[in-house]
LUMLUMDREN-2810 file (N, C-alpha, C; in Angstrom, 1 decimal):
<atoms>
<atom><aa>M</aa><ch>A</ch><at>N</at><xx>9.3</xx><yy>-13.8</yy><zz>-13.4</zz></atom>
<atom><aa>M</aa><ch>A</ch><at>CA</at><xx>8.4</xx><yy>-14.8</yy><zz>-14.0</zz></atom>
<atom><aa>M</aa><ch>A</ch><at>C</at><xx>7.7</xx><yy>-15.6</yy><zz>-12.8</zz></atom>
<atom><aa>I</aa><ch>A</ch><at>N</at><xx>8.6</xx><yy>-16.1</yy><zz>-12.0</zz></atom>
<atom><aa>I</aa><ch>A</ch><at>CA</at><xx>8.0</xx><yy>-16.9</yy><zz>-10.9</zz></atom>
<atom><aa>I</aa><ch>A</ch><at>C</at><xx>7.2</xx><yy>-16.0</yy><zz>-9.9</zz></atom>
<atom><aa>F</aa><ch>A</ch><at>N</at><xx>7.6</xx><yy>-14.7</yy><zz>-9.8</zz></atom>
<atom><aa>F</aa><ch>A</ch><at>CA</at><xx>6.9</xx><yy>-13.8</yy><zz>-9.0</zz></atom>
<atom><aa>F</aa><ch>A</ch><at>C</at><xx>5.4</xx><yy>-13.7</yy><zz>-9.4</zz></atom>
<atom><aa>F</aa><ch>A</ch><at>N</at><xx>5.2</xx><yy>-13.6</yy><zz>-10.7</zz></atom>
<atom><aa>F</aa><ch>A</ch><at>CA</at><xx>3.8</xx><yy>-13.4</yy><zz>-11.2</zz></atom>
<atom><aa>F</aa><ch>A</ch><at>C</at><xx>3.0</xx><yy>-14.7</yy><zz>-11.0</zz></atom>
<atom><aa>R</aa><ch>A</ch><at>N</at><xx>3.7</xx><yy>-15.9</yy><zz>-11.1</zz></atom>
<atom><aa>R</aa><ch>A</ch><at>CA</at><xx>3.0</xx><yy>-17.1</yy><zz>-10.9</zz></atom>
<atom><aa>R</aa><ch>A</ch><at>C</at><xx>2.5</xx><yy>-17.2</yy><zz>-9.4</zz></atom>
<atom><aa>W</aa><ch>A</ch><at>N</at><xx>3.4</xx><yy>-16.8</yy><zz>-8.5</zz></atom>
<atom><aa>W</aa><ch>A</ch><at>CA</at><xx>3.1</xx><yy>-16.8</yy><zz>-7.1</zz></atom>
<atom><aa>W</aa><ch>A</ch><at>C</at><xx>2.0</xx><yy>-15.8</yy><zz>-6.8</zz></atom>
<atom><aa>L</aa><ch>A</ch><at>N</at><xx>2.1</xx><yy>-14.7</yy><zz>-7.4</zz></atom>
<atom><aa>L</aa><ch>A</ch><at>CA</at><xx>1.1</xx><yy>-13.6</yy><zz>-7.2</zz></atom>
<atom><aa>L</aa><ch>A</ch><at>C</at><xx>-0.3</xx><yy>-14.1</yy><zz>-7.6</zz></atom>
<atom><aa>I</aa><ch>A</ch><at>N</at><xx>-0.4</xx><yy>-14.7</yy><zz>-8.8</zz></atom>
<atom><aa>I</aa><ch>A</ch><at>CA</at><xx>-1.7</xx><yy>-15.2</yy><zz>-9.2</zz></atom>
<atom><aa>I</aa><ch>A</ch><at>C</at><xx>-2.2</xx><yy>-16.3</yy><zz>-8.3</zz></atom>
<atom><aa>L</aa><ch>A</ch><at>N</at><xx>-1.3</xx><yy>-17.2</yy><zz>-7.8</zz></atom>
<atom><aa>L</aa><ch>A</ch><at>CA</at><xx>-1.7</xx><yy>-18.2</yy><zz>-6.9</zz></atom>
<atom><aa>L</aa><ch>A</ch><at>C</at><xx>-2.2</xx><yy>-17.6</yy><zz>-5.6</zz></atom>
<atom><aa>L</aa><ch>A</ch><at>N</at><xx>-1.5</xx><yy>-16.7</yy><zz>-5.1</zz></atom>
<atom><aa>L</aa><ch>A</ch><at>CA</at><xx>-2.0</xx><yy>-16.0</yy><zz>-3.8</zz></atom>
<atom><aa>L</aa><ch>A</ch><at>C</at><xx>-3.3</xx><yy>-15.3</yy><zz>-4.0</zz></atom>
<atom><aa>L</aa><ch>A</ch><at>N</at><xx>-3.5</xx><yy>-14.6</yy><zz>-5.1</zz></atom>
<atom><aa>L</aa><ch>A</ch><at>CA</at><xx>-4.7</xx><yy>-13.9</yy><zz>-5.3</zz></atom>
<atom><aa>L</aa><ch>A</ch><at>C</at><xx>-5.9</xx><yy>-14.9</yy><zz>-5.5</zz></atom>
<atom><aa>L</aa><ch>A</ch><at>N</at><xx>-5.6</xx><yy>-16.1</yy><zz>-6.1</zz></atom>
<atom><aa>L</aa><ch>A</ch><at>CA</at><xx>-6.7</xx><yy>-17.1</yy><zz>-6.2</zz></atom>
<atom><aa>L</aa><ch>A</ch><at>C</at><xx>-7.0</xx><yy>-17.6</yy><zz>-4.9</zz></atom>
<atom><aa>L</aa><ch>A</ch><at>N</at><xx>-6.0</xx><yy>-17.8</yy><zz>-4.0</zz></atom>
<atom><aa>L</aa><ch>A</ch><at>CA</at><xx>-6.3</xx><yy>-18.3</yy><zz>-2.7</zz></atom>
<atom><aa>L</aa><ch>A</ch><at>C</at><xx>-7.1</xx><yy>-17.3</yy><zz>-1.9</zz></atom>
<atom><aa>S</aa><ch>A</ch><at>N</at><xx>-6.8</xx><yy>-16.0</yy><zz>-2.1</zz></atom>
<atom><aa>S</aa><ch>A</ch><at>CA</at><xx>-7.6</xx><yy>-15.0</yy><zz>-1.4</zz></atom>
<atom><aa>S</aa><ch>A</ch><at>C</at><xx>-9.0</xx><yy>-15.0</yy><zz>-1.9</zz></atom>
<atom><aa>A</aa><ch>A</ch><at>N</at><xx>-9.3</xx><yy>-15.2</yy><zz>-3.1</zz></atom>
<atom><aa>A</aa><ch>A</ch><at>CA</at><xx>-10.6</xx><yy>-15.3</yy><zz>-3.7</zz></atom>
<atom><aa>A</aa><ch>A</ch><at>C</at><xx>-11.4</xx><yy>-16.5</yy><zz>-3.1</zz></atom>
<atom><aa>I</aa><ch>A</ch><at>N</at><xx>-10.7</xx><yy>-17.6</yy><zz>-3.0</zz></atom>
<atom><aa>I</aa><ch>A</ch><at>CA</at><xx>-11.3</xx><yy>-18.8</yy><zz>-2.3</zz></atom>
<atom><aa>I</aa><ch>A</ch><at>C</at><xx>-11.6</xx><yy>-18.5</yy><zz>-0.9</zz></atom>
<atom><aa>G</aa><ch>A</ch><at>N</at><xx>-10.7</xx><yy>-17.8</yy><zz>-0.2</zz></atom>
<atom><aa>G</aa><ch>A</ch><at>CA</at><xx>-10.9</xx><yy>-17.4</yy><zz>1.2</zz></atom>
<atom><aa>G</aa><ch>A</ch><at>C</at><xx>-12.1</xx><yy>-16.5</yy><zz>1.3</zz></atom>
<atom><aa>A</aa><ch>A</ch><at>N</at><xx>-12.3</xx><yy>-15.6</yy><zz>0.4</zz></atom>
<atom><aa>A</aa><ch>A</ch><at>CA</at><xx>-13.5</xx><yy>-14.7</yy><zz>0.5</zz></atom>
<atom><aa>A</aa><ch>A</ch><at>C</at><xx>-14.8</xx><yy>-15.5</yy><zz>0.3</zz></atom>
<atom><aa>F</aa><ch>A</ch><at>N</at><xx>-14.8</xx><yy>-16.5</yy><zz>-0.6</zz></atom>
<atom><aa>F</aa><ch>A</ch><at>CA</at><xx>-15.9</xx><yy>-17.3</yy><zz>-0.9</zz></atom>
<atom><aa>F</aa><ch>A</ch><at>C</at><xx>-16.2</xx><yy>-18.2</yy><zz>0.4</zz></atom>
<atom><aa>V</aa><ch>A</ch><at>N</at><xx>-15.2</xx><yy>-18.7</yy><zz>1.0</zz></atom>
<atom><aa>V</aa><ch>A</ch><at>CA</at><xx>-15.4</xx><yy>-19.5</yy><zz>2.2</zz></atom>
<atom><aa>V</aa><ch>A</ch><at>C</at><xx>-16.0</xx><yy>-18.6</yy><zz>3.3</zz></atom>
<atom><aa>L</aa><ch>A</ch><at>N</at><xx>-15.5</xx><yy>-17.4</yy><zz>3.5</zz></atom>
<atom><aa>L</aa><ch>A</ch><at>CA</at><xx>-16.1</xx><yy>-16.5</yy><zz>4.4</zz></atom>
<atom><aa>L</aa><ch>A</ch><at>C</at><xx>-17.6</xx><yy>-16.1</yy><zz>4.1</zz></atom>
<atom><aa>F</aa><ch>A</ch><at>N</at><xx>-17.9</xx><yy>-16.0</yy><zz>2.8</zz></atom>
<atom><aa>F</aa><ch>A</ch><at>CA</at><xx>-19.3</xx><yy>-15.8</yy><zz>2.4</zz></atom>
<atom><aa>F</aa><ch>A</ch><at>C</at><xx>-20.1</xx><yy>-17.0</yy><zz>2.8</zz></atom>
<atom><aa>M</aa><ch>A</ch><at>N</at><xx>-19.6</xx><yy>-18.2</yy><zz>2.6</zz></atom>
<atom><aa>M</aa><ch>A</ch><at>CA</at><xx>-20.4</xx><yy>-19.4</yy><zz>3.0</zz></atom>
<atom><aa>M</aa><ch>A</ch><at>C</at><xx>-20.6</xx><yy>-19.5</yy><zz>4.5</zz></atom>
<atom><aa>I</aa><ch>A</ch><at>N</at><xx>-19.6</xx><yy>-19.1</yy><zz>5.3</zz></atom>
<atom><aa>I</aa><ch>A</ch><at>CA</at><xx>-19.7</xx><yy>-19.2</yy><zz>6.7</zz></atom>
<atom><aa>I</aa><ch>A</ch><at>C</at><xx>-20.6</xx><yy>-18.1</yy><zz>7.3</zz></atom>
<atom><aa>T</aa><ch>A</ch><at>N</at><xx>-20.4</xx><yy>-16.8</yy><zz>6.8</zz></atom>
<atom><aa>T</aa><ch>A</ch><at>CA</at><xx>-21.1</xx><yy>-15.7</yy><zz>7.4</zz></atom>
<atom><aa>T</aa><ch>A</ch><at>C</at><xx>-22.4</xx><yy>-15.4</yy><zz>6.7</zz></atom>
<atom><aa>G</aa><ch>A</ch><at>N</at><xx>-22.5</xx><yy>-15.6</yy><zz>5.4</zz></atom>
<atom><aa>G</aa><ch>A</ch><at>CA</at><xx>-23.6</xx><yy>-15.3</yy><zz>4.6</zz></atom>
<atom><aa>G</aa><ch>A</ch><at>C</at><xx>-23.7</xx><yy>-13.8</yy><zz>4.2</zz></atom>
<atom><aa>Q</aa><ch>A</ch><at>N</at><xx>-22.6</xx><yy>-13.0</yy><zz>4.5</zz></atom>
<atom><aa>Q</aa><ch>A</ch><at>CA</at><xx>-22.6</xx><yy>-11.6</yy><zz>4.2</zz></atom>
<atom><aa>Q</aa><ch>A</ch><at>C</at><xx>-22.2</xx><yy>-11.4</yy><zz>2.7</zz></atom>
<atom><aa>P</aa><ch>A</ch><at>N</at><xx>-23.0</xx><yy>-10.7</yy><zz>2.0</zz></atom>
<atom><aa>P</aa><ch>A</ch><at>CA</at><xx>-22.8</xx><yy>-10.6</yy><zz>0.5</zz></atom>
<atom><aa>P</aa><ch>A</ch><at>C</at><xx>-21.5</xx><yy>-9.8</yy><zz>0.2</zz></atom>
<atom><aa>R</aa><ch>A</ch><at>N</at><xx>-21.0</xx><yy>-9.1</yy><zz>1.1</zz></atom>
<atom><aa>R</aa><ch>A</ch><at>CA</at><xx>-19.7</xx><yy>-8.3</yy><zz>0.7</zz></atom>
<atom><aa>R</aa><ch>A</ch><at>C</at><xx>-18.6</xx><yy>-9.3</yy><zz>0.5</zz></atom>
<atom><aa>F</aa><ch>A</ch><at>N</at><xx>-18.5</xx><yy>-10.4</yy><zz>1.1</zz></atom>
<atom><aa>F</aa><ch>A</ch><at>CA</at><xx>-17.5</xx><yy>-11.4</yy><zz>0.9</zz></atom>
<atom><aa>F</aa><ch>A</ch><at>C</at><xx>-17.6</xx><yy>-12.0</yy><zz>-0.5</zz></atom>
<atom><aa>K</aa><ch>A</ch><at>N</at><xx>-18.8</xx><yy>-12.2</yy><zz>-0.9</zz></atom>
<atom><aa>K</aa><ch>A</ch><at>CA</at><xx>-19.1</xx><yy>-12.7</yy><zz>-2.3</zz></atom>
<atom><aa>K</aa><ch>A</ch><at>C</at><xx>-18.6</xx><yy>-11.7</yy><zz>-3.3</zz></atom>
<atom><aa>R</aa><ch>A</ch><at>N</at><xx>-18.9</xx><yy>-10.5</yy><zz>-3.0</zz></atom>
<atom><aa>R</aa><ch>A</ch><at>CA</at><xx>-18.5</xx><yy>-9.4</yy><zz>-4.0</zz></atom>
<atom><aa>R</aa><ch>A</ch><at>C</at><xx>-17.0</xx><yy>-9.3</yy><zz>-4.0</zz></atom>
<atom><aa>Y</aa><ch>A</ch><at>N</at><xx>-16.3</xx><yy>-9.4</yy><zz>-2.9</zz></atom>
<atom><aa>Y</aa><ch>A</ch><at>CA</at><xx>-14.9</xx><yy>-9.3</yy><zz>-2.9</zz></atom>
<atom><aa>Y</aa><ch>A</ch><at>C</at><xx>-14.3</xx><yy>-10.5</yy><zz>-3.6</zz></atom>
<atom><aa>G</aa><ch>A</ch><at>N</at><xx>-14.9</xx><yy>-11.7</yy><zz>-3.4</zz></atom>
<atom><aa>G</aa><ch>A</ch><at>CA</at><xx>-14.4</xx><yy>-12.9</yy><zz>-4.1</zz></atom>
<atom><aa>G</aa><ch>A</ch><at>C</at><xx>-14.5</xx><yy>-12.8</yy><zz>-5.6</zz></atom>
<atom><aa>L</aa><ch>A</ch><at>N</at><xx>-15.7</xx><yy>-12.3</yy><zz>-6.1</zz></atom>
<atom><aa>L</aa><ch>A</ch><at>CA</at><xx>-15.9</xx><yy>-12.2</yy><zz>-7.5</zz></atom>
<atom><aa>L</aa><ch>A</ch><at>C</at><xx>-15.0</xx><yy>-11.1</yy><zz>-8.1</zz></atom>
<atom><aa>L</aa><ch>A</ch><at>N</at><xx>-14.8</xx><yy>-10.0</yy><zz>-7.4</zz></atom>
<atom><aa>L</aa><ch>A</ch><at>CA</at><xx>-14.0</xx><yy>-9.0</yy><zz>-7.9</zz></atom>
<atom><aa>L</aa><ch>A</ch><at>C</at><xx>-12.5</xx><yy>-9.4</yy><zz>-8.0</zz></atom>
<atom><aa>T</aa><ch>A</ch><at>N</at><xx>-12.1</xx><yy>-10.1</yy><zz>-7.0</zz></atom>
<atom><aa>T</aa><ch>A</ch><at>CA</at><xx>-10.7</xx><yy>-10.6</yy><zz>-7.0</zz></atom>
<atom><aa>T</aa><ch>A</ch><at>C</at><xx>-10.5</xx><yy>-11.7</yy><zz>-8.1</zz></atom>
<atom><aa>L</aa><ch>A</ch><at>N</at><xx>-11.5</xx><yy>-12.6</yy><zz>-8.2</zz></atom>
<atom><aa>L</aa><ch>A</ch><at>CA</at><xx>-11.4</xx><yy>-13.6</yy><zz>-9.2</zz></atom>
<atom><aa>L</aa><ch>A</ch><at>C</at><xx>-11.4</xx><yy>-13.0</yy><zz>-10.6</zz></atom>
<atom><aa>K</aa><ch>A</ch><at>N</at><xx>-12.2</xx><yy>-12.0</yy><zz>-10.9</zz></atom>
<atom><aa>K</aa><ch>A</ch><at>CA</at><xx>-12.2</xx><yy>-11.4</yy><zz>-12.2</zz></atom>
<atom><aa>K</aa><ch>A</ch><at>C</at><xx>-10.9</xx><yy>-10.8</yy><zz>-12.6</zz></atom>
<atom><aa>W</aa><ch>A</ch><at>N</at><xx>-10.3</xx><yy>-10.1</yy><zz>-11.7</zz></atom>
<atom><aa>W</aa><ch>A</ch><at>CA</at><xx>-9.0</xx><yy>-9.5</yy><zz>-12.0</zz></atom>
<atom><aa>W</aa><ch>A</ch><at>C</at><xx>-7.8</xx><yy>-10.5</yy><zz>-12.0</zz></atom>
<atom><aa>V</aa><ch>A</ch><at>N</at><xx>-7.9</xx><yy>-11.5</yy><zz>-11.3</zz></atom>
<atom><aa>V</aa><ch>A</ch><at>CA</at><xx>-6.9</xx><yy>-12.6</yy><zz>-11.3</zz></atom>
<atom><aa>V</aa><ch>A</ch><at>C</at><xx>-7.0</xx><yy>-13.3</yy><zz>-12.7</zz></atom>
<atom><aa>L</aa><ch>A</ch><at>N</at><xx>-8.2</xx><yy>-13.6</yy><zz>-13.1</zz></atom>
<atom><aa>L</aa><ch>A</ch><at>CA</at><xx>-8.3</xx><yy>-14.3</yy><zz>-14.4</zz></atom>
<atom><aa>L</aa><ch>A</ch><at>C</at><xx>-7.9</xx><yy>-13.4</yy><zz>-15.6</zz></atom>
<atom><aa>L</aa><ch>A</ch><at>N</at><xx>-8.2</xx><yy>-12.1</yy><zz>-15.5</zz></atom>
<atom><aa>L</aa><ch>A</ch><at>CA</at><xx>-7.8</xx><yy>-11.2</yy><zz>-16.6</zz></atom>
<atom><aa>L</aa><ch>A</ch><at>C</at><xx>-6.2</xx><yy>-11.0</yy><zz>-16.6</zz></atom>
<atom><aa>S</aa><ch>A</ch><at>N</at><xx>-5.6</xx><yy>-11.0</yy><zz>-15.4</zz></atom>
<atom><aa>S</aa><ch>A</ch><at>CA</at><xx>-4.2</xx><yy>-10.8</yy><zz>-15.4</zz></atom>
<atom><aa>S</aa><ch>A</ch><at>C</at><xx>-3.5</xx><yy>-12.2</yy><zz>-15.8</zz></atom>
<atom><aa>A</aa><ch>A</ch><at>N</at><xx>-4.1</xx><yy>-13.3</yy><zz>-15.4</zz></atom>
<atom><aa>A</aa><ch>A</ch><at>CA</at><xx>-3.5</xx><yy>-14.6</yy><zz>-15.9</zz></atom>
<atom><aa>A</aa><ch>A</ch><at>C</at><xx>-3.6</xx><yy>-14.7</yy><zz>-17.4</zz></atom>
<atom><aa>F</aa><ch>A</ch><at>N</at><xx>-4.7</xx><yy>-14.3</yy><zz>-18.0</zz></atom>
<atom><aa>F</aa><ch>A</ch><at>CA</at><xx>-4.8</xx><yy>-14.4</yy><zz>-19.4</zz></atom>
<atom><aa>F</aa><ch>A</ch><at>C</at><xx>-3.8</xx><yy>-13.5</yy><zz>-20.1</zz></atom>
<atom><aa>G</aa><ch>A</ch><at>N</at><xx>-3.6</xx><yy>-12.3</yy><zz>-19.5</zz></atom>
<atom><aa>G</aa><ch>A</ch><at>CA</at><xx>-2.6</xx><yy>-11.4</yy><zz>-20.1</zz></atom>
<atom><aa>G</aa><ch>A</ch><at>C</at><xx>-1.2</xx><yy>-12.0</yy><zz>-19.9</zz></atom>
<atom><aa>F</aa><ch>A</ch><at>N</at><xx>-0.9</xx><yy>-12.6</yy><zz>-18.8</zz></atom>
<atom><aa>F</aa><ch>A</ch><at>CA</at><xx>0.4</xx><yy>-13.2</yy><zz>-18.5</zz></atom>
<atom><aa>F</aa><ch>A</ch><at>C</at><xx>0.7</xx><yy>-14.3</yy><zz>-19.5</zz></atom>
<atom><aa>F</aa><ch>A</ch><at>N</at><xx>-0.3</xx><yy>-15.2</yy><zz>-19.7</zz></atom>
<atom><aa>F</aa><ch>A</ch><at>CA</at><xx>0.0</xx><yy>-16.3</yy><zz>-20.7</zz></atom>
<atom><aa>F</aa><ch>A</ch><at>C</at><xx>0.0</xx><yy>-15.8</yy><zz>-22.1</zz></atom>
<atom><aa>A</aa><ch>A</ch><at>N</at><xx>-0.8</xx><yy>-14.7</yy><zz>-22.4</zz></atom>
<atom><aa>A</aa><ch>A</ch><at>CA</at><xx>-0.7</xx><yy>-14.1</yy><zz>-23.8</zz></atom>
<atom><aa>A</aa><ch>A</ch><at>C</at><xx>0.7</xx><yy>-13.6</yy><zz>-24.1</zz></atom>
<atom><aa>V</aa><ch>A</ch><at>N</at><xx>1.3</xx><yy>-13.0</yy><zz>-23.1</zz></atom>
<atom><aa>V</aa><ch>A</ch><at>CA</at><xx>2.7</xx><yy>-12.5</yy><zz>-23.2</zz></atom>
<atom><aa>V</aa><ch>A</ch><at>C</at><xx>3.6</xx><yy>-13.6</yy><zz>-23.5</zz></atom>
<atom><aa>L</aa><ch>A</ch><at>N</at><xx>3.5</xx><yy>-14.7</yy><zz>-22.7</zz></atom>
<atom><aa>L</aa><ch>A</ch><at>CA</at><xx>4.3</xx><yy>-15.9</yy><zz>-22.9</zz></atom>
<atom><aa>L</aa><ch>A</ch><at>C</at><xx>4.2</xx><yy>-16.5</yy><zz>-24.3</zz></atom>
<atom><aa>I</aa><ch>A</ch><at>N</at><xx>3.0</xx><yy>-16.5</yy><zz>-24.8</zz></atom>
<atom><aa>I</aa><ch>A</ch><at>CA</at><xx>2.7</xx><yy>-17.1</yy><zz>-26.2</zz></atom>
<atom><aa>I</aa><ch>A</ch><at>C</at><xx>3.3</xx><yy>-16.2</yy><zz>-27.2</zz></atom>
<atom><aa>V</aa><ch>A</ch><at>N</at><xx>3.2</xx><yy>-14.9</yy><zz>-27.1</zz></atom>
<atom><aa>V</aa><ch>A</ch><at>CA</at><xx>3.8</xx><yy>-13.9</yy><zz>-28.0</zz></atom>
<atom><aa>V</aa><ch>A</ch><at>C</at><xx>5.3</xx><yy>-14.0</yy><zz>-28.0</zz></atom>
<atom><aa>Q</aa><ch>A</ch><at>N</at><xx>5.9</xx><yy>-14.2</yy><zz>-26.8</zz></atom>
<atom><aa>Q</aa><ch>A</ch><at>CA</at><xx>7.3</xx><yy>-14.4</yy><zz>-26.7</zz></atom>
<atom><aa>Q</aa><ch>A</ch><at>C</at><xx>7.8</xx><yy>-15.6</yy><zz>-27.5</zz></atom>
<atom><aa>Q</aa><ch>A</ch><at>N</at><xx>7.0</xx><yy>-16.7</yy><zz>-27.4</zz></atom>
<atom><aa>Q</aa><ch>A</ch><at>CA</at><xx>7.4</xx><yy>-17.9</yy><zz>-28.1</zz></atom>
<atom><aa>Q</aa><ch>A</ch><at>C</at><xx>7.4</xx><yy>-17.7</yy><zz>-29.6</zz></atom>
<atom><aa>W</aa><ch>A</ch><at>N</at><xx>6.5</xx><yy>-16.9</yy><zz>-30.2</zz></atom>
<atom><aa>W</aa><ch>A</ch><at>CA</at><xx>6.4</xx><yy>-16.7</yy><zz>-31.6</zz></atom>
<atom><aa>W</aa><ch>A</ch><at>C</at><xx>7.5</xx><yy>-15.7</yy><zz>-32.1</zz></atom>
<atom><aa>A</aa><ch>A</ch><at>N</at><xx>8.0</xx><yy>-14.8</yy><zz>-31.2</zz></atom>
<atom><aa>A</aa><ch>A</ch><at>CA</at><xx>8.9</xx><yy>-13.8</yy><zz>-31.7</zz></atom>
<atom><aa>A</aa><ch>A</ch><at>C</at><xx>10.3</xx><yy>-14.3</yy><zz>-31.7</zz></atom>
</atoms>
């Protein structure tokens, strides 16, 4: 459980790092990496919390 929380946090930090690199360099590949990472982090976080909610009901 704590592993997934740390994993989500680290992936969010990597997305932020990609956006910072985009702002510094202006290269669009960093923006693409940041958006891609952010999309999958949000999807996995929603899935994680959905499992927690379903466990509370069961």
